[in-house]
N, CA, C and O atoms as a Tripos MOL2 file, in Angstrom:
@<TRIPOS>MOLECULE
protein
  288   287    72     0     0
PROTEIN
NO_CHARGES

@<TRIPOS>ATOM
      1 N           1.4280    0.4420  -41.9790 N.3       1 MET1
      2 CA          2.0830   -0.8300  -42.2120 C.3       1 MET1
      3 C           1.1690   -1.6600  -43.1080 C.2       1 MET1
      4 O          -0.0290   -1.7760  -42.8510 O.2       1 MET1
      5 N           1.7320   -2.2210  -44.1330 N.am      2 GLN2
      6 CA          0.9710   -3.0630  -45.0390 C.3       2 GLN2
      7 C           1.2300   -4.5260  -44.7120 C.2       2 GLN2
      8 O           2.3750   -4.9320  -44.5130 O.2       2 GLN2
      9 N           0.1720   -5.3070  -44.6590 N.am      3 TYR3
     10 CA          0.2740   -6.7420  -44.4090 C.3       3 TYR3
     11 C          -0.0130   -7.4940  -45.6930 C.2       3 TYR3
     12 O          -0.7890   -7.0270  -46.5270 O.2       3 TYR3
     13 N           0.6040   -8.6540  -45.8600 N.am      4 SER4
     14 CA          0.2670   -9.4900  -47.0080 C.3       4 SER4
     15 C          -1.1810   -9.9340  -46.8530 C.2       4 SER4
     16 O          -1.7340   -9.8990  -45.7540 O.2       4 SER4
     17 N          -1.7880  -10.3490  -47.9490 N.am      5 ASP5
     18 CA         -3.1920  -10.7910  -47.9040 C.3       5 ASP5
     19 C          -3.3940  -11.9360  -46.9190 C.2       5 ASP5
     20 O          -4.3820  -11.9540  -46.1840 O.2       5 ASP5
     21 N          -2.4680  -12.8920  -46.8970 N.am      6 SER6
     22 CA         -2.6420  -14.0450  -45.9940 C.3       6 SER6
     23 C          -2.5330  -13.6200  -44.5290 C.2       6 SER6
     24 O          -3.2930  -14.0990  -43.6870 O.2       6 SER6
     25 N          -1.6040  -12.7340  -44.2250 N.am      7 VAL7
     26 CA         -1.4660  -12.2490  -42.8440 C.3       7 VAL7
     27 C          -2.6870  -11.4220  -42.4590 C.2       7 VAL7
     28 O          -3.2120  -11.5650  -41.3550 O.2       7 VAL7
     29 N          -3.1390  -10.5590  -43.3630 N.am      8 ALA8
     30 CA         -4.3230   -9.7320  -43.0810 C.3       8 ALA8
     31 C          -5.5400  -10.6000  -42.7950 C.2       8 ALA8
     32 O          -6.2980  -10.3030  -41.8720 O.2       8 ALA8
     33 N          -5.7440  -11.6610  -43.5610 N.am      9 ARG9
     34 CA         -6.8850  -12.5610  -43.3230 C.3       9 ARG9
     35 C          -6.7910  -13.2300  -41.9590 C.2       9 ARG9
     36 O          -7.7950  -13.3490  -41.2570 O.2       9 ARG9
     37 N          -5.5980  -13.6670  -41.5780 N.am     10 LYS10
     38 CA         -5.4120  -14.2950  -40.2640 C.3      10 LYS10
     39 C          -5.6980  -13.3130  -39.1430 C.2      10 LYS10
     40 O          -6.3450  -13.6630  -38.1560 O.2      10 LYS10
     41 N          -5.2220  -12.0940  -39.2890 N.am     11 LEU11
     42 CA         -5.4820  -11.0770  -38.2630 C.3      11 LEU11
     43 C          -6.9700  -10.7790  -38.1470 C.2      11 LEU11
     44 O          -7.4860  -10.6310  -37.0390 O.2      11 LEU11
     45 N          -7.6610  -10.6900  -39.2670 N.am     12 LEU12
     46 CA         -9.0970  -10.4000  -39.2390 C.3      12 LEU12
     47 C          -9.8970  -11.4980  -38.5600 C.2      12 LEU12
     48 O         -10.9300  -11.2230  -37.9500 O.2      12 LEU12
     49 N          -9.4320  -12.7450  -38.6590 N.am     13 LYS13
     50 CA        -10.1430  -13.8650  -38.0290 C.3      13 LYS13
     51 C         -10.0690  -13.8140  -36.5050 C.2      13 LYS13
     52 O         -10.9960  -14.2550  -35.8260 O.2      13 LYS13
     53 N          -8.9860  -13.2840  -35.9680 N.am     14 ILE14
     54 CA         -8.8180  -13.2760  -34.5100 C.3      14 ILE14
     55 C          -9.0600  -11.9000  -33.8930 C.2      14 ILE14
     56 O          -8.9840  -11.7410  -32.6750 O.2      14 ILE14
     57 N          -9.3490  -10.9180  -34.7250 N.am     15 ALA15
     58 CA         -9.4770   -9.5400  -34.2430 C.3      15 ALA15
     59 C         -10.7900   -9.3010  -33.5000 C.2      15 ALA15
     60 O         -11.8190   -9.8980  -33.8140 O.2      15 ALA15
     61 N         -10.7270   -8.4190  -32.5160 N.am     16 ASP16
     62 CA        -11.9100   -7.8640  -31.8700 C.3      16 ASP16
     63 C         -12.0920   -6.4700  -32.4540 C.2      16 ASP16
     64 O         -11.1860   -5.6410  -32.3660 O.2      16 ASP16
     65 N         -13.2430   -6.2010  -33.0440 N.am     17 PHE17
     66 CA        -13.4680   -4.9170  -33.6790 C.3      17 PHE17
     67 C         -14.1420   -3.9450  -32.7090 C.2      17 PHE17
     68 O         -14.9470   -4.3420  -31.8670 O.2      17 PHE17
     69 N         -13.7990   -2.6840  -32.8460 N.am     18 MET18
     70 CA        -14.3980   -1.6100  -32.0620 C.3      18 MET18
     71 C         -15.0020   -0.6060  -33.0510 C.2      18 MET18
     72 O         -14.4790    0.4980  -33.2040 O.2      18 MET18
     73 N         -16.0930   -0.9780  -33.7190 N.am     19 PRO19
     74 CA        -16.6430   -0.0860  -34.7400 C.3      19 PRO19
     75 C         -17.2600    1.1640  -34.1350 C.2      19 PRO19
     76 O         -17.8240    1.1400  -33.0400 O.2      19 PRO19
     77 N         -17.1370    2.2530  -34.8760 N.am     20 GLY20
     78 CA        -17.8060    3.4860  -34.4870 C.3      20 GLY20
     79 C         -17.3640    4.0590  -33.1600 C.2      20 GLY20
     80 O         -18.2020    4.5390  -32.3950 O.2      20 GLY20
     81 N         -16.0830    4.0260  -32.8610 N.am     21 VAL21
     82 CA        -15.5900    4.6230  -31.6190 C.3      21 VAL21
     83 C         -15.7490    6.1380  -31.7280 C.2      21 VAL21
     84 O         -15.2890    6.7430  -32.6960 O.2      21 VAL21
     85 N         -16.3860    6.7380  -30.7570 N.am     22 ALA22
     86 CA        -16.6630    8.1770  -30.7900 C.3      22 ALA22
     87 C         -15.3720    8.9860  -30.6620 C.2      22 ALA22
     88 O         -14.4620    8.5950  -29.9310 O.2      22 ALA22
     89 N         -15.2940   10.1080  -31.3700 N.am     23 PRO23
     90 CA        -14.1270   10.9820  -31.2410 C.3      23 PRO23
     91 C         -13.8960   11.3650  -29.7850 C.2      23 PRO23
     92 O         -14.8420   11.6660  -29.0570 O.2      23 PRO23
     93 N         -12.6470   11.3520  -29.3700 N.am     24 GLY24
     94 CA        -12.3060   11.7220  -28.0000 C.3      24 GLY24
     95 C         -12.3150   10.5580  -27.0270 C.2      24 GLY24
     96 O         -11.9730   10.7360  -25.8580 O.2      24 GLY24
     97 N         -12.7030    9.3580  -27.4840 N.am     25 THR25
     98 CA        -12.7270    8.1880  -26.6170 C.3      25 THR25
     99 C         -11.3070    7.7520  -26.2870 C.2      25 THR25
    100 O         -10.4810    7.6000  -27.1870 O.2      25 THR25
    101 N         -11.0170    7.5510  -25.0150 N.am     26 GLN26
    102 CA         -9.6960    7.0840  -24.5900 C.3      26 GLN26
    103 C          -9.7050    5.5550  -24.6080 C.2      26 GLN26
    104 O         -10.4760    4.9290  -23.8800 O.2      26 GLN26
    105 N          -8.8550    4.9600  -25.4320 N.am     27 LEU27
    106 CA         -8.7980    3.5060  -25.5600 C.3      27 LEU27
    107 C          -7.9580    2.8840  -24.4570 C.2      27 LEU27
    108 O          -8.2800    1.8020  -23.9680 O.2      27 LEU27
    109 N          -6.9110    3.5390  -24.0730 N.am     28 PHE28
    110 CA         -6.0600    3.1100  -22.9600 C.3      28 PHE28
    111 C          -5.2730    4.3180  -22.5070 C.2      28 PHE28
    112 O          -5.2250    5.3350  -23.1990 O.2      28 PHE28
    113 N          -4.6560    4.2070  -21.3440 N.am     29 LYS29
    114 CA         -3.8900    5.3440  -20.8360 C.3      29 LYS29
    115 C          -2.4410    4.9420  -20.5910 C.2      29 LYS29
    116 O          -2.1020    3.7650  -20.4750 O.2      29 LYS29
    117 N          -1.6230    5.9450  -20.5200 N.am     30 GLN30
    118 CA         -0.1910    5.7480  -20.3120 C.3      30 GLN30
    119 C           0.0450    4.8830  -19.0800 C.2      30 GLN30
    120 O          -0.4790    5.1680  -18.0030 O.2      30 GLN30
    121 N           0.8360    3.8280  -19.2430 N.am     31 GLY31
    122 CA          1.1530    2.9430  -18.1300 C.3      31 GLY31
    123 C           0.2950    1.6870  -18.0760 C.2      31 GLY31
    124 O           0.6280    0.7510  -17.3500 O.2      31 GLY31
    125 N          -0.8100    1.6450  -18.8330 N.am     32 ASP32
    126 CA         -1.6560    0.4410  -18.8540 C.3      32 ASP32
    127 C          -0.8800   -0.7370  -19.4410 C.2      32 ASP32
    128 O          -0.0960   -0.5750  -20.3760 O.2      32 ASP32
    129 N          -1.1110   -1.9180  -18.8810 N.am     33 MET33
    130 CA         -0.5450   -3.1430  -19.4300 C.3      33 MET33
    131 C          -1.5340   -3.6760  -20.4710 C.2      33 MET33
    132 O          -2.7200   -3.8300  -20.1790 O.2      33 MET33
    133 N          -1.0570   -3.9500  -21.6580 N.am     34 LEU34
    134 CA         -1.9190   -4.4360  -22.7260 C.3      34 LEU34
    135 C          -1.5260   -5.8600  -23.0870 C.2      34 LEU34
    136 O          -0.3680   -6.2510  -22.9420 O.2      34 LEU34
    137 N          -2.4950   -6.6270  -23.5560 N.am     35 ASP35
    138 CA         -2.2010   -8.0010  -23.9650 C.3      35 ASP35
    139 C          -2.4140   -8.1990  -25.4620 C.2      35 ASP35
    140 O          -2.5980   -9.3250  -25.9230 O.2      35 ASP35
    141 N          -2.3900   -7.1340  -26.1990 N.am     36 GLY36
    142 CA         -2.5690   -7.1810  -27.6370 C.3      36 GLY36
    143 C          -2.1430   -5.8550  -28.2360 C.2      36 GLY36
    144 O          -1.4190   -5.0820  -27.6090 O.2      36 GLY36
    145 N          -2.5950   -5.5990  -29.4470 N.am     37 TYR37
    146 CA         -2.2960   -4.3140  -30.0620 C.3      37 TYR37
    147 C          -3.4620   -3.8770  -30.9240 C.2      37 TYR37
    148 O          -4.3480   -4.6700  -31.2400 O.2      37 TYR37
    149 N          -3.4530   -2.6190  -31.2990 N.am     38 TYR38
    150 CA         -4.5190   -2.0360  -32.0910 C.3      38 TYR38
    151 C          -4.0360   -1.8220  -33.5190 C.2      38 TYR38
    152 O          -2.8790   -1.4680  -33.7410 O.2      38 TYR38
    153 N          -4.9210   -2.0370  -34.4820 N.am     39 VAL39
    154 CA         -4.6710   -1.7040  -35.8790 C.3      39 VAL39
    155 C          -5.8290   -0.8230  -36.3190 C.2      39 VAL39
    156 O          -6.9920   -1.1730  -36.1160 O.2      39 VAL39
    157 N          -5.5240    0.2950  -36.9070 N.am     40 ILE40
    158 CA         -6.5630    1.2170  -37.3610 C.3      40 ILE40
    159 C          -7.0040    0.8000  -38.7520 C.2      40 ILE40
    160 O          -6.2160    0.8300  -39.6980 O.2      40 ILE40
    161 N          -8.2640    0.4130  -38.8720 N.am     41 VAL41
    162 CA         -8.8000    0.0080  -40.1670 C.3      41 VAL41
    163 C          -9.1420    1.2580  -40.9770 C.2      41 VAL41
    164 O          -8.7830    1.3670  -42.1500 O.2      41 VAL41
    165 N          -9.8330    2.1900  -40.3430 N.am     42 ARG42
    166 CA        -10.2000    3.4320  -41.0030 C.3      42 ARG42
    167 C         -10.2940    4.5290  -39.9610 C.2      42 ARG42
    168 O         -10.9540    4.3660  -38.9340 O.2      42 ARG42
    169 N          -9.6450    5.6290  -40.2190 N.am     43 GLY43
    170 CA         -9.7350    6.7560  -39.3110 C.3      43 GLY43
    171 C          -8.3740    7.2290  -38.8420 C.2      43 GLY43
    172 O          -7.3440    6.9130  -39.4390 O.2      43 GLY43
    173 N          -8.3900    7.9860  -37.7710 N.am     44 THR44
    174 CA         -7.1820    8.5920  -37.2270 C.3      44 THR44
    175 C          -7.1950    8.4540  -35.7090 C.2      44 THR44
    176 O          -8.2400    8.6000  -35.0740 O.2      44 THR44
    177 N          -6.0440    8.1770  -35.1400 N.am     45 VAL45
    178 CA         -5.8990    8.0910  -33.6850 C.3      45 VAL45
    179 C          -4.6970    8.9280  -33.2740 C.2      45 VAL45
    180 O          -3.6220    8.8170  -33.8630 O.2      45 VAL45
    181 N          -4.8870    9.7660  -32.2600 N.am     46 LYS46
    182 CA         -3.7780   10.5540  -31.7260 C.3      46 LYS46
    183 C          -3.2220    9.8510  -30.4920 C.2      46 LYS46
    184 O          -3.9770    9.4320  -29.6160 O.2      46 LYS46
    185 N          -1.9010    9.7260  -30.4290 N.am     47 ILE47
    186 CA         -1.2260    9.2010  -29.2490 C.3      47 ILE47
    187 C          -0.7360   10.4210  -28.4860 C.2      47 ILE47
    188 O           0.0710   11.1990  -28.9930 O.2      47 ILE47
    189 N          -1.2270   10.5800  -27.2720 N.am     48 GLU48
    190 CA         -0.9050   11.7630  -26.4690 C.3      48 GLU48
    191 C          -0.1680   11.3570  -25.1910 C.2      48 GLU48
    192 O          -0.3260   10.2480  -24.6800 O.2      48 GLU48
    193 N           0.6380   12.2930  -24.6990 N.am     49 GLN49
    194 CA          1.4040   12.0470  -23.4770 C.3      49 GLN49
    195 C           1.4880   13.3430  -22.6890 C.2      49 GLN49
    196 O           1.5890   14.4320  -23.2540 O.2      49 GLN49
    197 N           1.4450   13.2010  -21.3750 N.am     50 ILE50
    198 CA          1.6810   14.3470  -20.5020 C.3      50 ILE50
    199 C           3.0770   14.1710  -19.9250 C.2      50 ILE50
    200 O           3.4040   13.1080  -19.3970 O.2      50 ILE50
    201 N           3.8910   15.1960  -20.0230 N.am     51 ALA51
    202 CA          5.2620   15.1270  -19.5280 C.3      51 ALA51
    203 C           5.2660   14.7360  -18.0590 C.2      51 ALA51
    204 O           4.4090   15.1810  -17.2960 O.2      51 ALA51
    205 N           6.2220   13.9100  -17.6580 N.am     52 ALA52
    206 CA          6.2860   13.3830  -16.2870 C.3      52 ALA52
    207 C           6.2530   14.4950  -15.2520 C.2      52 ALA52
    208 O           5.6270   14.3370  -14.2040 O.2      52 ALA52
    209 N           6.9040   15.6030  -15.5150 N.am     53 ARG53
    210 CA          6.9540   16.6770  -14.5120 C.3      53 ARG53
    211 C           5.6190   17.3780  -14.3180 C.2      53 ARG53
    212 O           5.4670   18.1580  -13.3780 O.2      53 ARG53
    213 N           4.6480   17.1150  -15.1900 N.am     54 TYR54
    214 CA          3.3440   17.7670  -15.0880 C.3      54 TYR54
    215 C           2.2130   16.8180  -14.7070 C.2      54 TYR54
    216 O           1.0560   17.2380  -14.7130 O.2      54 TYR54
    217 N           2.4870   15.5860  -14.3850 N.am     55 LYS55
    218 CA          1.4260   14.6060  -14.1490 C.3      55 LYS55
    219 C           0.4760   14.9800  -13.0160 C.2      55 LYS55
    220 O          -0.6830   14.5680  -13.0380 O.2      55 LYS55
    221 N           0.9260   15.7400  -12.0380 N.am     56 ASP56
    222 CA          0.0590   16.1090  -10.9190 C.3      56 ASP56
    223 C          -0.7680   17.3550  -11.2070 C.2      56 ASP56
    224 O          -1.6380   17.7150  -10.4130 O.2      56 ASP56
    225 N          -0.5140   18.0040  -12.3100 N.am     57 LYS57
    226 CA         -1.2430   19.2280  -12.6370 C.3      57 LYS57
    227 C          -2.3820   18.8870  -13.5810 C.2      57 LYS57
    228 O          -2.1440   18.5010  -14.7260 O.2      57 LYS57
    229 N          -3.6040   19.0250  -13.1200 N.am     58 LYS58
    230 CA         -4.7880   18.6330  -13.8980 C.3      58 LYS58
    231 C          -5.0470   19.5680  -15.0830 C.2      58 LYS58
    232 O          -5.7650   19.1960  -16.0120 O.2      58 LYS58
    233 N          -4.4740   20.7740  -15.0630 N.am     59 ASP59
    234 CA         -4.7560   21.7270  -16.1230 C.3      59 ASP59
    235 C          -3.7810   21.6330  -17.3030 C.2      59 ASP59
    236 O          -3.8810   22.4220  -18.2430 O.2      59 ASP59
    237 N          -2.8470   20.6890  -17.2690 N.am     60 MET60
    238 CA         -1.8790   20.5510  -18.3490 C.3      60 MET60
    239 C          -2.5110   19.7970  -19.5190 C.2      60 MET60
    240 O          -3.1400   18.7560  -19.3280 O.2      60 MET60
    241 N          -2.3440   20.3170  -20.7010 N.am     61 LEU61
    242 CA         -2.8580   19.6630  -21.8880 C.3      61 LEU61
    243 C          -1.8650   18.6070  -22.3660 C.2      61 LEU61
    244 O          -0.6550   18.8170  -22.2750 O.2      61 LEU61
    245 N          -2.3500   17.4870  -22.8680 N.am     62 PRO62
    246 CA         -1.4390   16.4610  -23.3750 C.3      62 PRO62
    247 C          -0.7620   16.9310  -24.6640 C.2      62 PRO62
    248 O          -1.2830   17.7850  -25.3830 O.2      62 PRO62
    249 N           0.3980   16.3600  -24.9360 N.am     63 ILE63
    250 CA          1.1510   16.6450  -26.1500 C.3      63 ILE63
    251 C           0.9140   15.4740  -27.1090 C.2      63 ILE63
    252 O           1.0320   14.3150  -26.7120 O.2      63 ILE63
    253 N           0.5840   15.7720  -28.3580 N.am     64 VAL64
    254 CA          0.4130   14.7180  -29.3580 C.3      64 VAL64
    255 C           1.8110   14.2690  -29.7840 C.2      64 VAL64
    256 O           2.5750   15.0440  -30.3590 O.2      64 VAL64
    257 N           2.1370   12.9990  -29.4920 N.am     65 VAL65
    258 CA          3.4550   12.4820  -29.8410 C.3      65 VAL65
    259 C           3.4400   11.6980  -31.1570 C.2      65 VAL65
    260 O           4.4860   11.4600  -31.7620 O.2      65 VAL65
    261 N           2.2490   11.3040  -31.5850 N.am     66 ARG66
    262 CA          2.1260   10.5850  -32.8610 C.3      66 ARG66
    263 C           0.6700   10.5920  -33.2940 C.2      66 ARG66
    264 O          -0.2350   10.5010  -32.4650 O.2      66 ARG66
    265 N           0.4530   10.7000  -34.5830 N.am     67 THR67
    266 CA         -0.8780   10.5380  -35.1500 C.3      67 THR67
    267 C          -0.8310    9.2960  -36.0410 C.2      67 THR67
    268 O           0.0360    9.1790  -36.9060 O.2      67 THR67
    269 N          -1.7650    8.3760  -35.8240 N.am     68 CYS68
    270 CA         -1.8130    7.1180  -36.5720 C.3      68 CYS68
    271 C          -2.9830    7.1510  -37.5450 C.2      68 CYS68
    272 O          -4.0250    7.7490  -37.2800 O.2      68 CYS68
    273 N          -2.7780    6.4940  -38.6690 N.am     69 TYR69
    274 CA         -3.7750    6.4910  -39.7450 C.3      69 TYR69
    275 C          -4.1040    5.0620  -40.1660 C.2      69 TYR69
    276 O          -3.6060    4.1030  -39.5760 O.2      69 TYR69
    277 N          -4.9450    4.9270  -41.1880 N.am     70 ASP70
    278 CA         -5.3550    3.6180  -41.6990 C.3      70 ASP70
    279 C          -4.1410    2.6810  -41.8480 C.2      70 ASP70
    280 O          -3.1400    3.0370  -42.4690 O.2      70 ASP70
    281 N          -4.2550    1.4920  -41.2700 N.am     71 GLY71
    282 CA         -3.2070    0.5010  -41.3970 C.3      71 GLY71
    283 C          -2.1470    0.5550  -40.3250 C.2      71 GLY71
    284 O          -1.3780   -0.3940  -40.1730 O.2      71 GLY71
    285 N          -2.0870    1.6490  -39.5720 N.am     72 ASP72
    286 CA         -1.1030    1.7500  -38.4780 C.3      72 ASP72
    287 C          -1.5520    0.8830  -37.3170 C.2      72 ASP72
    288 O          -0.8710    0.8220  -36.2930 O.2      72 ASP72
@<TRIPOS>BOND
     1     1     2 1
     2     2     3 1
     3     3     4 2
     4     3     5 am
     5     5     6 1
     6     6     7 1
     7     7     8 2
     8     7     9 am
     9     9    10 1
    10    10    11 1
    11    11    12 2
    12    11    13 am
    13    13    14 1
    14    14    15 1
    15    15    16 2
    16    15    17 am
    17    17    18 1
    18    18    19 1
    19    19    20 2
    20    19    21 am
    21    21    22 1
    22    22    23 1
    23    23    24 2
    24    23    25 am
    25    25    26 1
    26    26    27 1
    27    27    28 2
    28    27    29 am
    29    29    30 1
    30    30    31 1
    31    31    32 2
    32    31    33 am
    33    33    34 1
    34    34    35 1
    35    35    36 2
    36    35    37 am
    37    37    38 1
    38    38    39 1
    39    39    40 2
    40    39    41 am
    41    41    42 1
    42    42    43 1
    43    43    44 2
    44    43    45 am
    45    45    46 1
    46    46    47 1
    47    47    48 2
    48    47    49 am
    49    49    50 1
    50    50    51 1
    51    51    52 2
    52    51    53 am
    53    53    54 1
    54    54    55 1
    55    55    56 2
    56    55    57 am
    57    57    58 1
    58    58    59 1
    59    59    60 2
    60    59    61 am
    61    61    62 1
    62    62    63 1
    63    63    64 2
    64    63    65 am
    65    65    66 1
    66    66    67 1
    67    67    68 2
    68    67    69 am
    69    69    70 1
    70    70    71 1
    71    71    72 2
    72    71    73 am
    73    73    74 1
    74    74    75 1
    75    75    76 2
    76    75    77 am
    77    77    78 1
    78    78    79 1
    79    79    80 2
    80    79    81 am
    81    81    82 1
    82    82    83 1
    83    83    84 2
    84    83    85 am
    85    85    86 1
    86    86    87 1
    87    87    88 2
    88    87    89 am
    89    89    90 1
    90    90    91 1
    91    91    92 2
    92    91    93 am
    93    93    94 1
    94    94    95 1
    95    95    96 2
    96    95    97 am
    97    97    98 1
    98    98    99 1
    99    99   100 2
   100    99   101 am
   101   101   102 1
   102   102   103 1
   103   103   104 2
   104   103   105 am
   105   105   106 1
   106   106   107 1
   107   107   108 2
   108   107   109 am
   109   109   110 1
   110   110   111 1
   111   111   112 2
   112   111   113 am
   113   113   114 1
   114   114   115 1
   115   115   116 2
   116   115   117 am
   117   117   118 1
   118   118   119 1
   119   119   120 2
   120   119   121 am
   121   121   122 1
   122   122   123 1
   123   123   124 2
   124   123   125 am
   125   125   126 1
   126   126   127 1
   127   127   128 2
   128   127   129 am
   129   129   130 1
   130   130   131 1
   131   131   132 2
   132   131   133 am
   133   133   134 1
   134   134   135 1
   135   135   136 2
   136   135   137 am
   137   137   138 1
   138   138   139 1
   139   139   140 2
   140   139   141 am
   141   141   142 1
   142   142   143 1
   143   143   144 2
   144   143   145 am
   145   145   146 1
   146   146   147 1
   147   147   148 2
   148   147   149 am
   149   149   150 1
   150   150   151 1
   151   151   152 2
   152   151   153 am
   153   153   154 1
   154   154   155 1
   155   155   156 2
   156   155   157 am
   157   157   158 1
   158   158   159 1
   159   159   160 2
   160   159   161 am
   161   161   162 1
   162   162   163 1
   163   163   164 2
   164   163   165 am
   165   165   166 1
   166   166   167 1
   167   167   168 2
   168   167   169 am
   169   169   170 1
   170   170   171 1
   171   171   172 2
   172   171   173 am
   173   173   174 1
   174   174   175 1
   175   175   176 2
   176   175   177 am
   177   177   178 1
   178   178   179 1
   179   179   180 2
   180   179   181 am
   181   181   182 1
   182   182   183 1
   183   183   184 2
   184   183   185 am
   185   185   186 1
   186   186   187 1
   187   187   188 2
   188   187   189 am
   189   189   190 1
   190   190   191 1
   191   191   192 2
   192   191   193 am
   193   193   194 1
   194   194   195 1
   195   195   196 2
   196   195   197 am
   197   197   198 1
   198   198   199 1
   199   199   200 2
   200   199   201 am
   201   201   202 1
   202   202   203 1
   203   203   204 2
   204   203   205 am
   205   205   206 1
   206   206   207 1
   207   207   208 2
   208   207   209 am
   209   209   210 1
   210   210   211 1
   211   211   212 2
   212   211   213 am
   213   213   214 1
   214   214   215 1
   215   215   216 2
   216   215   217 am
   217   217   218 1
   218   218   219 1
   219   219   220 2
   220   219   221 am
   221   221   222 1
   222   222   223 1
   223   223   224 2
   224   223   225 am
   225   225   226 1
   226   226   227 1
   227   227   228 2
   228   227   229 am
   229   229   230 1
   230   230   231 1
   231   231   232 2
   232   231   233 am
   233   233   234 1
   234   234   235 1
   235   235   236 2
   236   235   237 am
   237   237   238 1
   238   238   239 1
   239   239   240 2
   240   239   241 am
   241   241   242 1
   242   242   243 1
   243   243   244 2
   244   243   245 am
   245   245   246 1
   246   246   247 1
   247   247   248 2
   248   247   249 am
   249   249   250 1
   250   250   251 1
   251   251   252 2
   252   251   253 am
   253   253   254 1
   254   254   255 1
   255   255   256 2
   256   255   257 am
   257   257   258 1
   258   258   259 1
   259   259   260 2
   260   259   261 am
   261   261   262 1
   262   262   263 1
   263   263   264 2
   264   263   265 am
   265   265   266 1
   266   266   267 1
   267   267   268 2
   268   267   269 am
   269   269   270 1
   270   270   271 1
   271   271   272 2
   272   271   273 am
   273   273   274 1
   274   274   275 1
   275   275   276 2
   276   275   277 am
   277   277   278 1
   278   278   279 1
   279   279   280 2
   280   279   281 am
   281   281   282 1
   282   282   283 1
   283   283   284 2
   284   283   285 am
   285   285   286 1
   286   286   287 1
   287   287   288 2
@<TRIPOS>SUBSTRUCTURE
     1 MET1         2 RESIDUE 1 A MET
     2 GLN2         6 RESIDUE 1 A GLN
     3 TYR3        10 RESIDUE 1 A TYR
     4 SER4        14 RESIDUE 1 A SER
     5 ASP5        18 RESIDUE 1 A ASP
     6 SER6        22 RESIDUE 1 A SER
     7 VAL7        26 RESIDUE 1 A VAL
     8 ALA8        30 RESIDUE 1 A ALA
     9 ARG9        34 RESIDUE 1 A ARG
    10 LYS10       38 RESIDUE 1 A LYS
    11 LEU11       42 RESIDUE 1 A LEU
    12 LEU12       46 RESIDUE 1 A LEU
    13 LYS13       50 RESIDUE 1 A LYS
    14 ILE14       54 RESIDUE 1 A ILE
    15 ALA15       58 RESIDUE 1 A ALA
    16 ASP16       62 RESIDUE 1 A ASP
    17 PHE17       66 RESIDUE 1 A PHE
    18 MET18       70 RESIDUE 1 A MET
    19 PRO19       74 RESIDUE 1 A PRO
    20 GLY20       78 RESIDUE 1 A GLY
    21 VAL21       82 RESIDUE 1 A VAL
    22 ALA22       86 RESIDUE 1 A ALA
    23 PRO23       90 RESIDUE 1 A PRO
    24 GLY24       94 RESIDUE 1 A GLY
    25 THR25       98 RESIDUE 1 A THR
    26 GLN26      102 RESIDUE 1 A GLN
    27 LEU27      106 RESIDUE 1 A LEU
    28 PHE28      110 RESIDUE 1 A PHE
    29 LYS29      114 RESIDUE 1 A LYS
    30 GLN30      118 RESIDUE 1 A GLN
    31 GLY31      122 RESIDUE 1 A GLY
    32 ASP32      126 RESIDUE 1 A ASP
    33 MET33      130 RESIDUE 1 A MET
    34 LEU34      134 RESIDUE 1 A LEU
    35 ASP35      138 RESIDUE 1 A ASP
    36 GLY36      142 RESIDUE 1 A GLY
    37 TYR37      146 RESIDUE 1 A TYR
    38 TYR38      150 RESIDUE 1 A TYR
    39 VAL39      154 RESIDUE 1 A VAL
    40 ILE40      158 RESIDUE 1 A ILE
    41 VAL41      162 RESIDUE 1 A VAL
    42 ARG42      166 RESIDUE 1 A ARG
    43 GLY43      170 RESIDUE 1 A GLY
    44 THR44      174 RESIDUE 1 A THR
    45 VAL45      178 RESIDUE 1 A VAL
    46 LYS46      182 RESIDUE 1 A LYS
    47 ILE47      186 RESIDUE 1 A ILE
    48 GLU48      190 RESIDUE 1 A GLU
    49 GLN49      194 RESIDUE 1 A GLN
    50 ILE50      198 RESIDUE 1 A ILE
    51 ALA51      202 RESIDUE 1 A ALA
    52 ALA52      206 RESIDUE 1 A ALA
    53 ARG53      210 RESIDUE 1 A ARG
    54 TYR54      214 RESIDUE 1 A TYR
    55 LYS55      218 RESIDUE 1 A LYS
    56 ASP56      222 RESIDUE 1 A ASP
    57 LYS57      226 RESIDUE 1 A LYS
    58 LYS58      230 RESIDUE 1 A LYS
    59 ASP59      234 RESIDUE 1 A ASP
    60 MET60      238 RESIDUE 1 A MET
    61 LEU61      242 RESIDUE 1 A LEU
    62 PRO62      246 RESIDUE 1 A PRO
    63 ILE63      250 RESIDUE 1 A ILE
    64 VAL64      254 RESIDUE 1 A VAL
    65 VAL65      258 RESIDUE 1 A VAL
    66 ARG66      262 RESIDUE 1 A ARG
    67 THR67      266 RESIDUE 1 A THR
    68 CYS68      270 RESIDUE 1 A CYS
    69 TYR69      274 RESIDUE 1 A TYR
    70 ASP70      278 RESIDUE 1 A ASP
    71 GLY71      282 RESIDUE 1 A GLY
    72 ASP72      286 RESIDUE 1 A ASP
């Protein structure tokens, strides 16, 4: 998503940055209540989900439902 310069500047003034997040770091989990949103400045983030019927099985691998890139 592209923001106009004025909107981008406003967002940067109020943003909390998370620089250098290590690969594999979980930012939030399915079902968490959030009071904001994330914008990817640089890098890639995978959105993963475990199907409801498998939530009790610890050996189930998550399914990537979306990959987000710069600006998402």
